[in-house]
C-alpha positions in Angstrom: 0.0 0.0 0.0 1.2 3.5 -0.8 1.9 6.1 1.9 -1.3 7.8 0.8 -3.9 5.1 0.4 -6.4 7.5 -1.0 -4.1 8.5 -3.9 -6.2 6.6 -6.5 -9.7 7.0 -5.0 -9.4 10.6 -3.9 -11.1 11.8 -0.7 -14.7 11.9 -2.0 -16.6 9.4 -4.2 -20.1 8.6 -5.2 -22.0 5.6 -3.9 -25.3 4.5 -5.6 -27.9 1.7 -5.9 -29.6 3.7 -8.7 -27.7 2.1 -11.6 -29.4 -1.3 -11.1 -32.7 -0.1 -12.5 -31.3 2.0 -15.3 -30.6 1.0 -19.0 -27.0 0.4 -19.8 -26.7 3.5 -22.0 -27.8 5.8 -19.2 -25.5 4.1 -16.8 -22.5 4.7 -19.1 -23.4 8.4 -19.6 -23.8 8.9 -15.8 -20.5 7.2 -15.0 -18.6 9.2 -17.5 -20.1 12.4 -16.1 -19.2 11.4 -12.5 -15.6 11.0 -13.7 -15.6 14.3 -15.5 -16.9 16.0 -12.4 -13.8 14.9 -10.6 -15.0 12.4 -8.1 -12.3 9.9 -7.2 -14.3 6.7 -7.1 -17.6 5.2 -8.1 -19.2 2.7 -5.7 -22.2 0.6 -6.5 -24.4 -1.8 -4.5 -25.5 -5.3 -5.5 -29.1 -6.4 -4.8 -31.1 -8.1 -7.5 -30.4 -6.0 -10.6 -27.1 -6.4 -12.4 -24.6 -8.6 -10.7 -21.5 -7.1 -9.3 -19.2 -8.4 -12.0 -21.3 -7.2 -14.9 -21.9 -3.8 -13.3 -18.1 -3.4 -12.9 -17.5 -4.1 -16.6 -20.2 -1.6 -17.6 -18.8 1.2 -15.4 -15.1 0.5 -16.1 -15.6 0.4 -19.8 -17.5 3.7 -19.8 -14.8 5.6 -18.0 -11.0 6.1 -18.3 -9.5 7.1 -15.0 -12.0 6.8 -12.1 -11.7 3.9 -9.6 -14.8 1.6 -9.6 -15.5 -0.3 -6.4 -18.2 -2.9 -5.5 -19.9 -1.8 -2.3 -20.4 -4.7 -1.9 -20.2 -7.9 -4.0 -22.4 -10.4 -2.1 -20.5 -13.6 -1.2 -23.7 -15.5 -0.9 -24.3 -15.0 -4.6 -21.1 -16.7 -6.0 -18.4 -19.2 -5.1 -14.9 -18.0 -4.2 -13.3 -19.4 -7.3 -15.8 -17.4 -9.5 -15.1 -14.2 -7.5 -11.3 -14.7 -7.7 -11.4 -15.3 -11.5 -13.6 -12.3 -12.1 -11.4 -10.0 -10.0 -8.3 -11.1 -11.8 -10.0 -10.5 -15.2 -11.1 -7.0 -14.2 -7.8 -6.2 -12.7 -5.9 -7.3 -15.9 -8.3 -5.4 -18.2 -8.4 -2.2 -16.1 -5.1 -2.0 -14.2 -5.4 -0.3 -10.9 -9.0 0.8 -11.3 -11.0 -1.9 -9.7 -11.6 -2.5 -6.0 -13.4 -5.6 -4.9 -15.6 -4.9 -1.8 -16.9 -8.2 -0.3 -19.7 -8.7 2.2 -23.2 -10.1 2.4 -22.4 -12.8 5.0 -25.2 -14.5 6.9 -25.5 -15.8 10.4 -27.1 -19.2 10.0 -26.7 -22.3 7.7 -30.1 -22.3 6.1 -31.5 -21.0 2.8 -33.8 -18.0 3.3 -35.8 -15.8 1.0 -35.3 -12.2 0.1 -38.1 -10.6 -1.9 -39.2 -14.2 -2.9 -35.8 -15.3 -4.1 -33.9 -18.1 -2.4 -30.5 -16.9 -1.0 -28.0 -19.5 0.3 -26.3 -18.6 3.6 -22.8 -19.3 4.6 -22.4 -19.5 8.3 -21.2 -17.1 10.9 -19.9 -13.8 9.5 -16.3 -13.5 10.5 -15.5 -17.2 10.2 -17.3 -17.4 6.8 -15.5 -14.4 5.4 -12.1 -15.6 6.5 -12.8 -18.9 4.8 -14.0 -17.2 1.7 -10.8 -15.1 1.4 -8.7 -18.2 1.9 -10.6 -20.0 -0.8 -10.2 -17.1 -3.1 -6.4 -17.1 -2.5 -6.3 -20.8 -3.2 -8.2 -20.6 -6.5 -5.9 -21.5 -9.4 -5.2 -18.9 -12.1 -5.2 -20.3 -15.7 -5.0 -17.0 -17.4 -3.2 -13.7 -17.1 -2.5 -12.6 -13.5 -2.6 -8.8 -13.0 0.3 -7.2 -11.0 -0.5 -5.7 -8.6 -3.6 -7.7 -7.9 -6.9 -5.9 -7.5 -7.4 -4.5 -4.0 -10.0 -6.0 -1.7 -12.1 -4.4 1.1 -14.5 -6.0 3.5 -17.9 -4.6 4.5 -17.4 -4.3 8.2 -19.1 -2.8 11.2 -18.2 -4.8 14.3 -14.7 -5.0 15.8 -14.0 -8.6 14.7 -14.8 -7.9 11.1 -12.9 -4.6 11.1 -9.9 -6.5 12.5 -10.2 -9.1 9.8 -10.4 -6.4 7.2 -7.2 -4.8 8.5 -5.4 -8.2 8.7 -6.4 -9.9 5.5 -7.4 -7.1 3.0 -6.7 -3.5 2.0 -9.2 -2.3 4.6 -12.9 -1.8 5.3 -15.9 -0.3 3.7 -18.4 0.9 6.3 -22.1 1.7 5.6 -24.9 3.4 7.5 -22.6 4.7 10.2 -22.2 8.0 12.2 -18.9 9.8 12.6 -18.4 8.1 16.0 -18.2 4.7 14.3 -15.5 6.0 11.9 -13.4 7.0 14.9 -13.9 3.6 16.5 -13.1 1.8 13.2 -9.9 3.7 12.9 -8.8 2.8 16.4 -9.7 -0.9 15.8 -7.9 -1.2 12.5 -4.9 0.8 13.3 -3.4 3.6 11.2 -2.5 1.7 8.0 -5.7 0.0 6.8 -7.8 1.8 4.3 -11.2 3.1 5.5 -13.9 4.0 3.0 -17.1 5.3 4.7 -20.4 5.5 3.0 -22.4 8.7 3.9 -26.0 9.1 3.0 -26.9 12.7 2.1 -30.0 14.7 1.1 -29.2 17.9 -0.8 -32.3 20.1 -0.2 -32.7 23.6 1.3 -36.1 22.6 2.5 -35.0 21.0 5.8 -38.4 19.5 6.6 -38.6 17.7 3.3 -34.9 16.7 3.5 -35.6 15.2 7.0 -38.5 13.2 5.7 -36.3 11.6 3.0 -33.6 11.0 5.6 -36.0 9.4 8.1 -37.5 7.1 5.5 -34.0 5.9 4.6 -33.0 5.1 8.2 -36.4 3.5 9.0 -36.0 1.2 6.0 -32.7 -0.2 7.3 -33.9 -0.5 10.9 -36.8 -2.6 9.6 -34.9 -5.0 7.4 -31.3 -5.1 8.5 -30.7 -6.6 12.0 -26.9 -6.1 11.8 -27.5 -2.3 11.3 -29.7 -2.2 14.3 -27.1 -4.1 16.3 -24.4 -1.7 15.2 -26.2 1.5 16.2 -27.1 -0.1 19.6 -23.4 -0.9 20.0 -22.8 2.9 19.5 -25.2 3.8 22.4 -28.5 4.2 20.6 -31.4 2.6 22.6 -35.0 1.6 22.3 -36.0 5.2 22.1 -34.0 5.6 19.0 -34.8 2.4 17.1 -38.2 1.0 18.2 -41.3 2.4 16.5 -39.3 4.4 14.0 -35.9 6.2 14.2 -35.4 9.1 16.5 -34.3 12.5 15.3 -31.0 11.9 17.0 -30.4 8.7 15.0 -31.5 10.2 11.7 -29.2 13.2 12.1 -26.2 11.0 12.9 -26.7 8.7 9.9 -27.8 11.1 7.2 -26.3 14.6 6.4 -29.0 16.8 4.9 -29.5 20.4 3.9 -27.2 22.5 1.7 -23.9 21.5 0.2 -22.0 23.2 3.0 -23.7 21.0 5.6 -22.8 17.9 3.6 -19.2 19.2 3.3 -19.0 19.5 7.1 -20.0 15.9 7.6 -17.5 14.7 5.1 -14.8 16.7 6.9 -15.9 15.2 10.2 -15.4 11.6 8.8 -11.9 12.6 7.5 -10.9 14.1 10.8 -12.2 10.9 12.6 -9.9 8.7 10.5 -11.6 8.0 7.2 -9.4 7.9 4.1 -12.3 8.2 1.7 -16.0 9.2 2.0 -18.5 8.0 -0.7 -21.7 9.9 -0.9 -25.1 8.2 -1.4 -27.4 10.9 -2.5 -31.0 10.3 -1.4 -34.0 11.9 -3.1 -37.8 11.8 -3.0 -37.7 9.5 -6.0 -35.3 6.5 -5.4 -35.6 5.4 -9.0 -34.2 8.7 -10.3 -30.5 9.1 -11.0 -29.5 12.1 -8.8 -27.3 13.7 -11.5 -28.3 17.2 -10.6 -27.2 16.7 -7.0 -23.9 15.1 -8.1 -23.2 18.2 -10.2 -24.1 20.6 -7.4 -22.0 18.9 -4.8 -18.8 18.6 -7.0 -17.7 22.2 -6.7 -17.9 22.0 -2.9 -16.5 18.5 -2.3 -14.1 17.6 -5.1 -10.5 18.7 -4.5 -9.9 20.0 -8.0 -12.8 22.5 -7.4 -12.4 23.2 -3.7 -9.7 21.4 -1.7 -10.8 19.4 1.3 -8.6 19.9 4.4 -6.8 16.7 5.1 -6.1 16.1 8.8 -2.7 14.7 9.8 -3.2 11.2 11.3 -1.6 10.7 14.6 -2.9 7.3 15.6 
């Protein structure tokens, strides 16, 4: 790893689920614009739209310089040998531009359904992820091997997964977290591991409307993601914050909303707490709309080529 691990991703990137429901041509146009706006990295989620490998090819082929990162590729959807082969291929075709984020572990050994689809599970989270990484490393390579190999990150929230990320990969990708978690993650992983933090934002001068969008986002995760609930409880949020809908305190800690300056302040707080990179998930009243206007409006405030972000000196 270089002395400055954010050298290729920059300090600020874009994170989105919105590409999954868009036609390929529109995805290509949007990815190219994000690159031209100066964002350092483009992160995408994997649910039940395009698979993580196909989405990576689409985004990398539509751009020239920007880093493309899966945030995350779900290990329940593909075997380690398939993931290893895909990562090698992407790394060889697009040298230095692909980051493989892995996650999606489950906590039991049964097959369960998500939106009516059967999803296999793989056992306890940290043990399963460690075994998955070992199986990837043991997968034979029968074609070109990129040098250096594509970097890996782990989706991590709890201390055990954060430690595994620091020990076995480039670092961690955290999601749905307040600034306090960023500080804890940095202390847990030490000074050298890369830390990329997702930050949900609503760019809207109407604070009441922005807060409604933010509240709906937080409520959705509290309803469907037990690991997210466990994480916010670990950070000191109680029943009054998570039962019967999210409290204002929890919403304000998870989502930055208001004008571009309010969002810039939250990004700066994450950087000062130990993040190397912050990727912005722009929320709107229409989740199916690509937030291209918001990406454009935020760039002059957040992207270093327009307006430099102050980078704190890390002392830990």
